[in-house]
N, C-alpha and C positions, 0 to 999 in steps of 0.2 A: 504494500500500500504506500502510495506516495503522499507526502505532506505538501499541502499548499500553505505557504507562509504569507500571511497578509502583508500588504504594504504598510509602511509606518503610519501613514495618514488614513488608513482604511477605516470606514465607518459603515457597518452593516446595520440595516434597519428592517424590522418586520413588525407587522401588527396582526394580532389574532383576536378571535372572539373568545368567549368564556370557556369554550371546549378545546381551545388550541388550534382552531382551524384558521389558516392564513387568509387574511383579508387584503394584505398589502406586503410587498417586499421591494426594497430599493434595488437599483441596477447592480450595485456592488455586491449585495447579498446573492443575487441571482448568478452573477459571474463567478464568485468564489465557490458557491455550492454546485455550480454546473447545470442549473435549471433555468428555463425561461420563466418569465413572470406567469404566463398562462399555465405552466406545469406546476407552479407553486400555489397559486390562488385556489382556494377551496380544498386544499389538502391539509392534513394534520401537520403541525410544525415538527412533530417527531419523525417526519420523513427524513430529516437530516440528523437524527440522533445516531450517534456512533455507539456500537455495541460495547465499547470499553467503558462507557459512562455508567456509573452505578445508579440504579433506580432511586435510591435514597436521595441523590442530588436533586432529581426532578420532583420528588415528593416534597422536599424542602422548598423548592422554587414555587410549586403550586400552592402549598399551604401558606407561604408568605404573601404572595400576590393576591390570593383569594381573600386574605384577611385585610387587604387594603394597603399593604406595605410594599416598599420597593425591595427587590431582591437583586443581589450582585453575586457573581461567581464566575469561575472558569469552566468552560464547556468545550469538549472535544466533539466536533460535528463531523458527519460523513458527507462526502461529495457524491454526486450522481455517478461519477466514474469509478467509485470504490476507494477513493483516497480519503484524506481527512484534513481538518484544519482546526486550530485552537482559537478561541475568542475569550475575551473578558466581557461578560454580558451584564447589562443593567436592565431589569425588566420593571416597567412602570404600569401599575393598574390605573384604569380610568373608566369613566362611564361615557358611552357615546351619546349622540343627540337624542336617542330614544330611551336612555337610562340603562342600557345593557352594559354588563361588565365586559371590558376589553383590555388588551395588554399590548404595550409597545416594548420591543426589545431593541436596545441599541448596543452594538458590539464593536470593540476595538481590538487591536493587536496586543496580545500579552507578550511580556518579555520571556526569554528562554528560562530565566530563573523562576518566574511565576508559573510557567508550564511545568517545570520539574517539581515544584512544590505541590501543585495541583495533582500531578500524577501520583506522587507519594501519598498524599492525603486520600485520594480516591481508592488506592490499593487497600487502605485500612477499612474501607466501607464495604468490601466484598465479603 
C-alpha cells in the first residue's frame, strides 16, 4: 500500500448528515482520496476508513460530536486505489437550516512525529 503524503498547505473538507452520509467534499479531499465528488456525495464517510483504524477512535468521535462538542484527532484514511493517507481532523457539529444535526470535518497534514505517536496510541486500542 502506498502512502499519499498531503501537501503542507492541504486543507480537506467534508460535510455529513447525522448518519455520516457525505453531503459535500472539497476538491482537495476528492483528489487525495481518489474519488470524484459524484462518487462521494450520498455515500457513508466511512468509505475512506482505513482498516488499521480502531473502532474505538470513531466511537469517541461520534459520541463527542453527537453531544455537541468538537472532536480532534489523527485519522488514517484509505484511498480508492488501496493506498492510505494521514490527517489531523477537527470535526464540528452544527444544525442546518432545517434544524438537522450535521458535521463538518476539516483536515490538515500531520507531522511525521504526530503520525508515529498516533500509530503507537492506536496499537494500544486493539
